[in-house]
C-alpha positions as CSV (number, residue, x, y, z in Angstrom):
1,X,-102.0,182.2,-11.6
2,X,-102.3,180.4,-8.3
3,X,-99.7,177.7,-8.1
4,X,-99.7,175.1,-5.7
5,X,-96.7,173.4,-5.0
6,X,-96.6,169.9,-2.9
7,X,-93.8,170.4,0.0
8,X,-92.4,166.7,0.3
9,X,-89.9,165.7,-2.3
10,X,-90.9,168.9,-4.4
11,X,-89.3,171.6,-2.4
12,X,-87.7,169.5,0.6
13,X,-85.6,166.3,0.5
14,X,-88.0,164.4,2.6
15,X,-85.6,161.1,2.5
16,X,-82.8,162.8,3.9
17,X,-84.9,164.6,6.4
18,X,-86.4,161.1,7.4
19,X,-82.7,159.7,8.2
20,X,-82.2,162.8,10.3
21,X,-85.5,162.7,12.2
22,X,-84.9,159.2,13.3
23,X,-81.2,159.8,14.3
24,X,-82.3,163.1,16.5
25,X,-85.5,161.4,18.1
26,X,-84.3,159.4,20.5
27,X,-85.8,155.6,20.7
28,X,-87.7,156.5,17.5
29,X,-87.7,153.3,15.5
30,X,-89.3,151.8,12.4
31,X,-92.9,150.3,13.1
32,X,-94.6,148.2,10.7
33,X,-97.3,146.5,12.6
34,X,-99.2,148.6,12.9
35,X,-98.1,151.5,11.1
36,X,-98.1,154.8,12.5
37,X,-100.6,155.9,10.0
38,X,-104.0,157.9,10.7
39,X,-106.3,159.1,8.1
40,X,-103.7,158.0,5.3
41,X,-101.1,160.1,6.9
42,X,-98.2,159.6,9.0
43,X,-98.9,160.1,12.6
44,X,-95.9,161.2,14.6
45,X,-97.9,160.9,18.0
46,X,-98.9,157.6,17.3
47,X,-95.4,156.7,16.4
48,X,-93.9,158.0,19.8
49,X,-96.7,156.0,21.5
50,X,-95.6,152.8,19.5
51,X,-92.0,153.4,20.3
52,X,-92.9,154.0,24.2
53,X,-91.6,157.5,24.1
54,X,-92.6,160.7,25.1
55,X,-94.4,162.5,22.3
56,X,-92.2,165.9,23.1
57,X,-89.1,164.3,21.6
58,X,-90.7,164.4,18.2
59,X,-91.5,168.0,18.3
60,X,-88.1,168.7,19.7
61,X,-86.5,168.1,16.3
62,X,-88.3,171.1,14.8
63,X,-86.0,173.2,16.8
64,X,-83.4,172.5,14.6
65,X,-82.9,174.8,11.2
66,X,-84.1,172.2,8.5
67,X,-83.1,174.5,5.8
68,X,-80.4,172.5,4.6
69,X,-83.1,169.8,3.6
70,X,-84.7,172.2,1.3
71,X,-83.5,171.3,-2.4
72,X,-80.8,173.6,-3.6
73,X,-82.8,175.2,-6.5
74,X,-85.4,176.6,-4.1
75,X,-84.2,180.2,-4.8
76,X,-86.0,179.7,-8.5
77,X,-89.2,180.0,-6.7
78,X,-88.3,183.9,-6.5
79,X,-88.4,184.2,-10.3
80,X,-92.0,182.6,-10.2
81,X,-93.2,184.8,-7.1
82,X,-92.7,187.9,-9.2
83,X,-95.5,186.8,-11.7
84,X,-97.7,184.2,-9.7
85,X,-99.2,183.5,-6.5
86,X,-97.3,180.6,-4.8
87,X,-99.1,178.3,-2.5
88,X,-97.6,175.2,-0.5
89,X,-100.5,172.7,-0.9
90,X,-99.7,169.5,1.4
91,X,-100.8,166.5,2.5
92,X,-100.1,165.3,6.0
93,X,-100.8,165.6,9.6
94,X,-101.1,169.3,10.1
95,X,-98.8,170.0,13.1
96,X,-96.1,167.8,11.7
97,X,-96.1,169.2,8.0
98,X,-96.4,172.7,9.5
99,X,-93.4,172.1,11.8
100,X,-91.4,170.9,8.8
101,X,-92.1,173.7,6.3
102,X,-91.9,176.5,9.1
103,X,-88.3,174.8,10.3
104,X,-87.0,174.6,6.7
105,X,-87.9,178.4,5.9
106,X,-90.0,177.4,2.8
107,X,-93.0,179.2,4.0
108,X,-91.0,182.5,2.9
109,X,-90.9,181.6,-0.8
110,X,-95.0,181.4,-0.9
111,X,-98.2,183.3,-0.1
112,X,-99.8,180.9,2.0
113,X,-99.5,177.2,3.3
114,X,-102.4,174.8,3.3
115,X,-102.4,171.3,4.8
116,X,-105.3,169.2,3.3
117,X,-106.0,165.6,4.7
118,X,-108.8,164.1,3.2
119,X,-109.5,166.4,0.4
120,X,-107.9,166.9,-3.2
121,X,-105.4,169.4,-3.3
122,X,-107.4,171.7,-5.8
123,X,-110.0,172.1,-3.0
124,X,-107.6,175.5,-2.0
125,X,-108.4,176.8,-5.4
126,X,-105.5,176.5,-7.3
127,X,-105.1,176.9,-11.0
128,X,-102.0,174.5,-11.4
129,X,-100.5,171.7,-9.1
130,X,-96.9,170.7,-8.9
131,X,-96.6,167.4,-7.2
132,X,-94.3,164.4,-7.1
133,X,-96.8,161.9,-6.9
134,X,-99.4,160.8,-9.7
135,X,-102.1,159.9,-7.8
136,X,-102.1,163.3,-6.5
137,X,-102.1,165.0,-9.8
138,X,-105.0,162.5,-10.9
139,X,-107.1,163.6,-7.7
140,X,-106.8,167.2,-8.5
141,X,-108.9,168.5,-11.4
142,X,-106.5,171.3,-12.5
143,X,-103.6,171.5,-15.0
144,X,-100.4,169.7,-13.6
145,X,-96.8,169.4,-13.4
146,X,-95.2,166.1,-12.3
147,X,-91.8,166.6,-10.7
148,X,-89.5,163.6,-10.1
149,X,-86.5,164.5,-7.8
150,X,-83.8,164.5,-7.7
151,X,-83.4,163.8,-11.5
152,X,-85.7,167.1,-12.2
153,X,-85.6,170.1,-10.7
154,X,-87.6,173.7,-10.4
155,X,-86.1,174.6,-13.4
156,X,-88.5,172.4,-15.3
157,X,-91.4,173.9,-13.4
158,X,-90.2,177.0,-14.8
159,X,-90.3,176.3,-18.1
160,X,-93.6,174.4,-18.1
161,X,-95.2,177.5,-16.3
162,X,-93.9,179.8,-19.5
163,X,-95.3,177.2,-21.7
164,X,-98.4,177.2,-20.4
165,X,-98.3,181.3,-20.7
166,X,-97.4,181.3,-24.0
């Protein structure tokens, strides 16, 4: 089975990373009007422009090892890897998402990483989608597992995959 895993708030503690990001990127501050969003996704280049800082400052944050933002149960994916093809299917700014995924080391737990912008996450041919957002699950026309962090962990995913196989 090909299992698509969302990245933010499924594998990666995005809220803690956001605090780190704002602290590490000098001059970056919250911008509301206009919000730094393009095609429905956070746009770091637009954010830098709105803050009047060089874009390079944004990308320097990814020189840090971001593995501390992976949820502590990430190792449970190794069990799933033995039986299934795992993919990260994330929505967002292509370079920003890939940079987070690579700097965190999450890509070593999956076969491939797909970043989608305006398509449904099942456009990458998955059999199951694990996501923290109900609207993402509703867009995809595949079986789903809704994962609510931090209350629930990857153990729930393993159990539900086992139930689907039974």
